[in-house]
C-alpha atoms as one frame of an Amber mdcrd trajectory, in Angstrom:
protein
  51.659  18.643 -56.590  48.917  20.887 -57.905  46.872  22.487 -55.188  43.235
  22.765 -54.299  44.053  24.906 -51.265  44.953  28.589 -51.337  47.746  30.199
 -49.360  48.327  33.950 -49.244  51.816  35.179 -48.376  51.854  38.796 -47.183
  55.358  40.138 -46.761  57.240  43.395 -46.462  58.071  45.943 -43.811  61.543
  46.194 -42.338  64.114  44.702 -44.717  66.292  43.490 -41.850  64.021  40.484
 -41.433  64.610  39.435 -45.061  60.896  39.089 -45.881  61.426  37.969 -49.483
  64.139  35.423 -48.723  62.391  34.208 -45.565  59.041  33.549 -47.193  60.825
  32.052 -50.192  62.182  29.395 -47.873  58.661  28.145 -47.067  56.707  28.620
 -50.303  58.013  25.325 -51.783  56.777  23.495 -48.670  53.307  24.934 -49.144
  53.263  24.055 -52.830  54.425  20.522 -52.049  51.482  20.193 -49.670  48.891
  21.147 -52.255  48.643  24.921 -51.911  48.382  27.445 -54.689  50.408  30.371
 -53.341  49.727  34.050 -53.983  52.313  36.595 -52.817  51.490  40.195 -51.897
  53.973  42.861 -50.827  51.711  44.376 -48.165  48.351  43.992 -46.410  46.101
  45.817 -48.913  44.802  42.445 -50.128  43.168  41.844 -46.749  40.494  44.382
 -47.688  39.361  42.234 -50.655  36.547  40.394 -48.906  35.591  38.172 -51.830
  39.141  36.954 -52.318  39.777  36.455 -48.613  36.864  34.030 -48.452  38.886
  31.713 -50.702  42.079  31.770 -48.597  42.828  28.737 -46.444  46.077  30.025
 -44.960  47.752  33.407 -44.540  51.505  33.409 -43.975  52.508  36.887 -42.864
  56.069  38.244 -42.772  55.506  41.994 -42.466  57.458  43.742 -39.724  56.321
  47.045 -38.218  54.655  49.248 -40.897  50.946  50.060 -40.510  47.614  48.563
 -41.477  44.525  50.461 -42.607  41.225  49.872 -40.770  39.589  48.128 -43.741
  42.630  45.903 -44.184  42.613  44.829 -40.564  38.866  44.228 -40.569  39.324
  41.996 -43.598  42.089  40.050 -41.903  40.123  39.548 -38.707  36.967  38.555
 -40.583  38.900  35.983 -42.589  40.393  34.408 -39.469  37.052  34.361 -37.706
  35.577  32.598 -40.739  38.254  29.890 -40.656  41.308  31.169 -42.519  44.525
  30.175 -40.754  47.164  32.777 -39.886  50.790  31.829 -39.350  54.103  33.593
 -39.041  57.370  33.996 -37.221  59.367  36.644 -35.391  58.610  40.294 -36.165
  56.687  39.371 -39.296  53.682  38.493 -37.149  54.536  39.474 -33.546  55.821
  42.969 -34.381  53.388  44.006 -37.113  51.050  46.999 -37.247  51.856  48.635
 -33.926  49.259  51.276 -34.775  46.385  48.823 -34.357  45.626  47.480 -30.886
  42.992  45.121 -32.321  45.719  43.420 -34.348  47.767  42.907 -31.193  44.662
  41.433 -29.571  44.165  39.046 -32.485  47.729  37.712 -32.334  47.899  37.386
 -28.566  51.543  38.331 -28.130  53.489  41.454 -29.016  57.236  41.981 -29.291
  58.445  44.333 -26.566  62.232  44.160 -26.835  65.215  41.899 -27.442  67.776
  42.554 -24.711  71.246  42.456 -26.182  74.885  42.027 -25.395  76.882  43.899
 -22.791  77.092  47.571 -23.783  80.847  47.267 -24.198  80.343  44.572 -26.872
  77.917  46.525 -29.024  78.993  48.027 -32.349  75.714  49.501 -33.577  74.542
  46.663 -35.841  71.962  43.899 -35.634  74.423  41.475 -33.942  74.286  43.694
 -30.853  71.076  41.807 -30.034  72.275  38.280 -30.795  72.502  36.319 -27.562
  72.553  32.613 -26.684  69.263  31.310 -25.316  67.177  28.162 -25.035  63.766
  27.457 -26.525  62.220  25.388 -23.744  59.578  22.920 -24.841  56.678  22.589
 -22.417  54.955  19.271 -21.623  52.118  20.167 -24.002  54.613  20.232 -26.868
  55.337  16.518 -26.666  51.996  15.496 -28.145  51.175  18.557 -30.270  51.400
  18.059 -34.053  53.533  21.204 -34.396  56.216  20.179 -31.919  55.945  16.420
 -31.440  59.366  14.796 -31.300  61.259  18.088 -30.900  63.036  18.747 -27.634
  64.343  21.981 -26.186  67.084  23.563 -28.273  69.564  26.433 -28.208  69.935
  29.398 -30.560  72.158  32.448 -30.853  69.944  35.212 -32.221  67.414  37.783
 -31.048  65.564  36.614 -27.956  62.058  38.058 -27.930  60.593  39.462 -24.739
  56.872  39.241 -25.497  53.882  40.965 -23.890  50.994  38.534 -23.940  47.750
  37.308 -22.392  46.443  34.042 -20.983  44.359  33.138 -24.032  47.286  31.679
 -25.919  48.238  28.008 -25.863  51.970  28.005 -25.248  54.106  25.183 -26.616
  57.533  26.622 -25.797  59.004  29.449 -23.760  62.267  31.329 -23.430  63.591
  32.902 -20.247  65.380  36.230 -20.257  68.134  36.130 -17.660  69.133  39.027
 -15.455  72.570  40.293 -16.374  74.589  42.803 -14.341  73.730  45.620 -16.771
  69.986  44.925 -16.975  67.481  47.176 -15.149  65.097  44.318 -14.274  65.589
  42.289 -11.103  64.215  38.834 -11.827  64.060  36.478 -14.786  61.262  36.968
 -17.301  59.757  34.023 -19.203  58.042  34.714 -22.530  56.241  32.420 -24.954
  58.430  31.407 -27.884  55.911  29.228 -29.751  52.173  29.554 -29.306  48.808
  28.975 -30.913  45.501  30.816 -30.567  42.016  29.945 -31.706  39.907  32.842
 -32.933  36.397  32.278 -34.211  36.702  29.384 -36.638  40.339  30.152 -37.343
  43.702  29.131 -35.941  46.777  31.288 -35.363  50.371  30.056 -35.068  53.329
  32.153 -33.937  57.022  31.305 -33.493  59.298  34.052 -32.213  62.609  32.683
 -33.576  63.282  33.665 -37.187  65.258  36.905 -37.324  67.222  35.869 -40.410
  67.134  33.037 -42.929  70.006  31.293 -41.133  67.793  30.916 -38.045  64.833
  29.800 -40.146  67.093  27.122 -41.646  67.786  25.669 -38.206  66.199  22.209
 -38.495  64.080  22.636 -35.362  62.851  26.116 -36.266  62.159  25.167 -39.886
  60.230  22.026 -38.939  58.153  23.869 -36.342  57.197  26.593 -38.812  56.421
  24.129 -41.592  54.172  22.166 -39.273  52.695  25.304 -37.753  51.551  26.631
 -41.110  49.780  23.389 -41.948  48.246  23.164 -38.464  46.823  26.688 -38.724
  45.356  26.214 -42.183  41.661  25.728 -42.738
């Protein structure tokens, strides 16, 4: 299907989140839905104001790293003018820690992913893989991103997210208190949320550490729908 809509994929940052493979999983879905897809290996393109006016959807998978002031201003201006912004896991919720305005735009920021018992840790990424549930809220039942999808279980990084009340939460996850944890009561974080900013829409899903999690049918469907929902 040839497109008359434009999607910009911005990827990079920490290689552990497989930004090339992860975005490659979703580019065919965008193309099948009529998008012409441009891929950039970093946020410099956000500073191109003329080009950004033509973008209907940004899919960002860029963990940590930094963003320059002109790049962020271009991103925020595009969203406020109606460009959608979508992403998953650290590629959107743990990007550009140097810019508090970016954190404000997204509405939720990765804080930590509490891991296994210290005696079970070996120093690799699996130290943080734990079983948890993505709990669908009542609002999810009728939302186009999550309709027909019930709560489901994963074994992967469970994001503890710092957030505000201006997000529309579709699903949560609750961090339990284990005997080795320093906190004293359960903590519930958003796992799937949306945010409206100016004329634009933002979609975030916290599951998605590796391609195998993105290939989970529930996660994959939610992200596919979320991208289309966010788009202009």
